[in-house]
C-alpha positions in Angstrom: -20.2 -36.8 -35.6 -16.7 -36.8 -36.0 -15.1 -38.5 -32.7 -11.7 -37.0 -33.0 -11.4 -33.7 -30.9 -9.1 -30.9 -31.2 -6.7 -30.2 -28.2 -8.8 -26.9 -27.4 -11.9 -28.7 -26.7 -10.4 -30.3 -23.7 -9.2 -28.5 -20.5 -5.7 -28.3 -21.6 -5.2 -24.9 -23.2 -1.8 -23.2 -23.4 -3.0 -19.8 -22.0 -3.6 -21.8 -18.6 0.1 -22.7 -18.6 1.4 -18.9 -18.7 2.6 -19.0 -15.2 4.8 -21.8 -15.6 6.8 -19.7 -18.2 7.1 -16.5 -16.0 10.5 -15.6 -15.0 11.7 -15.9 -11.4 11.6 -12.4 -11.0 8.1 -12.1 -12.0 7.5 -14.7 -9.4 9.3 -13.3 -6.5 8.2 -10.1 -6.9 4.5 -10.8 -6.3 2.6 -9.3 -3.2 4.1 -12.3 -1.1 7.3 -10.6 -0.5 6.0 -7.3 -1.0 2.8 -6.4 -0.3 1.3 -3.3 -0.4 -1.5 -2.7 1.7 -4.9 -1.1 0.8 -5.3 2.3 1.6 -9.1 4.1 2.3 -9.1 8.1 2.1 -12.1 9.8 3.7 -12.6 13.4 3.8 -14.1 14.4 6.7 -15.3 17.5 8.2 -12.1 18.4 10.2 -9.7 16.9 7.6 -8.5 13.5 5.8 -8.5 10.1 7.4 -6.2 7.4 6.0 -6.6 3.9 6.9 -4.0 1.1 5.7 -4.8 -2.4 6.0 -1.4 -3.7 7.5 -2.0 -6.7 9.5 0.9 -8.6 11.3 2.7 -5.7 11.7 4.1 -3.5 14.7 3.6 0.0 15.3 7.7 0.3 15.5 7.6 -1.3 12.0 6.3 1.8 10.4 8.0 4.9 9.1 6.1 8.0 8.0 7.8 10.9 6.5 6.7 14.2 5.0 8.8 16.3 2.7 7.2 19.2 1.4 3.7 18.3 0.3 4.7 14.5 0.0 3.8 12.1 2.8 5.2 8.6 2.5 4.0 5.7 4.6 6.6 2.6 4.7 7.0 -0.4 6.9 9.8 -3.0 7.1 9.5 -6.4 8.9 12.1 -8.9 9.7 11.7 -12.2 11.2 13.8 -15.1 11.8 12.9 -18.4 13.4 15.5 -20.9 14.6 14.4 -24.5 15.8 17.7 -26.8 16.9 17.0 -30.3 18.2 19.5 -33.1 18.5 19.1 -34.7 14.9 18.6 -31.4 12.8 18.6 -27.5 12.7 16.5 -25.5 11.0 16.4 -21.6 10.3 13.8 -19.4 8.5 14.4 -15.9 7.6 11.4 -13.5 6.4 11.4 -10.2 5.1 8.6 -7.9 4.0 8.2 -4.2 3.1 6.1 -1.6 1.5 6.2 2.3 0.6 3.7 4.3 -0.3 3.8 8.2 -1.1 0.7 10.5 -1.7 0.9 14.1 -2.3 -0.9 16.2 0.2 -3.3 18.8 -0.7 -2.8 22.3 -0.3 -5.4 22.6 2.7 -3.4 20.3 4.8 -2.3 21.3 8.4 0.9 19.4 7.8 2.4 19.9 11.4 -0.6 18.3 13.1 -0.7 15.1 11.2 -1.2 12.1 13.5 -0.8 8.2 13.2 -2.1 5.3 15.5 -1.7 1.7 14.9 -4.3 -0.5 16.2 -5.8 -4.0 15.0 -3.8 -4.4 12.1 -4.8 -0.8 11.0 -2.7 2.2 10.4 -4.8 5.4 10.7 -3.3 8.9 9.7 -5.3 12.0 10.6 -4.6 15.1 8.5 -6.4 18.1 9.8 -7.2 20.7 7.2 -8.1 24.5 7.1 -10.1 26.0 4.7 -8.5 27.7 1.9 -9.6 31.2 1.4 -12.3 31.8 -1.2 -11.1 33.0 -4.6 -11.3 36.7 -4.7 -14.2 38.2 -6.6 -13.0 40.1 -9.8 -14.6 43.5 -9.9 -15.1 44.9 -13.6 -14.8 48.6 -13.7 -16.2 50.4 -16.6 -14.3 53.1 -18.6 -16.3 56.6 -18.8 
């Protein structure tokens, strides 16, 4: 048996080092700065419910806009901490934001959409109306 081993036989594998060669833009644009919350959409008897998992925010951080059939939910959070002692001073800034846009269905009642933020979850309730059933096509015979 040959006692000489190839580098690939050991834990060192160049594909594992890819993260060392990423650009700083790739590293900085990860979810740590621009976290996009998961969204659950449920169709109910009355309409639709959208739940956004957004812990750590406050209701004033959210902005909800409706333009035509497009519903945009966004949030922005800025924070600053400052510690001053006799021998040092420390100041840290944090900024995070997200924005998601959804196309509403034709049967959404746009002027009755409501939003509530509680326990780290933003819940949007979108009522809907029943769409008129397509009219039946009647065939008329020719005599």
